N, C-alpha and C positions, 0 to 999 in steps of 0.2 A: 414566527420564528424557525428561524434553523435550525436544525440538534448540530449541527455540521458544517462550521466554518472553512474547515479548507482540508486538504488532502492533498501532501507534494506524497510523489516518489521518487524514487532515485537510486542507479544502479551507475557501477562503474562498468567501464568496453578497457578494458586489458591491451598491449598490441596485440597480444597471442590469439583476442577473442573476433567472431565475425560482428562486425558492429551491428545488419542487419537482423542477426539472430537476438543481437539482446535488446535489438528496439520489439524486436518480435516478444522477445517475453516479459520489456515492462509493460506491452500494449495490450495484454492477455492476461492485465488487470485488472483491467477495466469494460464496464459492461461492452456487449460489440458493436451495439452503434454509434457509440462514442465512440472506439478504434479512430478513423478515416477522419474524424475534425478534431482530435487532440493537438497538440503544437506541444512541441518535445522542445524543451531549449539543451543547450548542449556544450558547454562548455571541459577546452580541452587543458589540462595541466601533466608539467612535469614526478614524474616516480622517485624514489632514491637516487633509484641507478643508473635516473636520465630518460626511463623509460615511459612514453606516452602513453598515457590514463584521459580518460575523454567523462566526464563527468552526464548521464547525462537523466532529466528532469520532469516530468508534469507534474504542474497542481489547478488543482480544481477548489473555484471557489463557488459558496451557493447550493443550489439547489445540484451543480453538476458532483460536489465531493461529497454530497446525501448515498447519490443516486449510487459514485462507488466506493464505497463504501458500505453500501448491501451490497453491490455486486458482491465483494471481497469474501467480505461477511455471509452469505450464503452458500459459497463456493468449498469455502472450508470442508473435512472431512467431518465427521463427530468424532474422531478422535483429537485429529485441530481445534476443535469447539473445545471440548472441554478443557485442552492446554489451554488455552483462551484464555477461558474463564477462574481455571488454578492463580491461574499467573499474572492474572490483572494487575495484582498491586506491584508485578514491579515494571509492568510492563506501562503503563499510568503511572505521567509525574504535568503535575501545576497546566493540569487540562488536555492533554495532548498524552496521547494516544500513539504506542511507537512500535512499530510492527513487520519483521525481516520474514524475505518469502524465499521461498528456493528460484535461482535462476536457475539451472537450467529444467530446474519442473518448469517454471512458472512456461519456458521457449513450448513445452508438450500442451502448455493450457490446463496445467495442476496445479493452485492453491496452495502451497504447503508450509507453514513455521519451520522460521530454522535460523538460529542464531550460530550459524557460522561468519565468515567475513564477507565472501566473496556472493552476496545476498542481493535482492532488490530491498530497500529500507522507506515502509509506510509511517508517516507519520500526519496523523486524523487529530487536527484544532476544534473539541469541543465545544461546543456552545459553553460559558458560565453560566449562564442563567438556568438553561434545562439539567446540567452537570447538579447545582445545586437543588433542584427541587425530585430529579430524579435520584441523580447517583449512576456512576459508569456502571456499574452491572449490568441494573437495568437497564439500561440505555442497547449495549448491548445486547444482553439476551434477547430485549425488544426488536431488533433489527439485525438478527439472525435467523429469525423467525420468516421476519417480513419475503415476500415472493419475490424472485430478481424480477428486471426489470428487459431481459436477457440480454 
């Protein structure tokens, strides 16, 4: 039984942004070996003022979702890990963990929690049986302490 059922990563590409750089920022949330095979979903929309906005998504299930979450958690610096644990009740609801990462720092390979609007969003669906048995705090703490696979 997998701890994580699904991880969805998403972000917006505004008309003023370089899409290749935003894609790189999004892919930097993945373990290195998963980046070249990631299937990117792109959806075009219009902003309130008629400007083009593209939504980019990556969706992972099963073992891949667990690997993505482990990578994300192990890449956080000690301060962000502490912030995550202290704010877990605000970031977790109905089996889903909601995280936001600074898009500009992600482009540089740095994962930093951020609560602004222009971010990379992660929605992590945790297996309800595992949650019932262990609780979200234990699950996240255990995953943060695991060694990443690169």
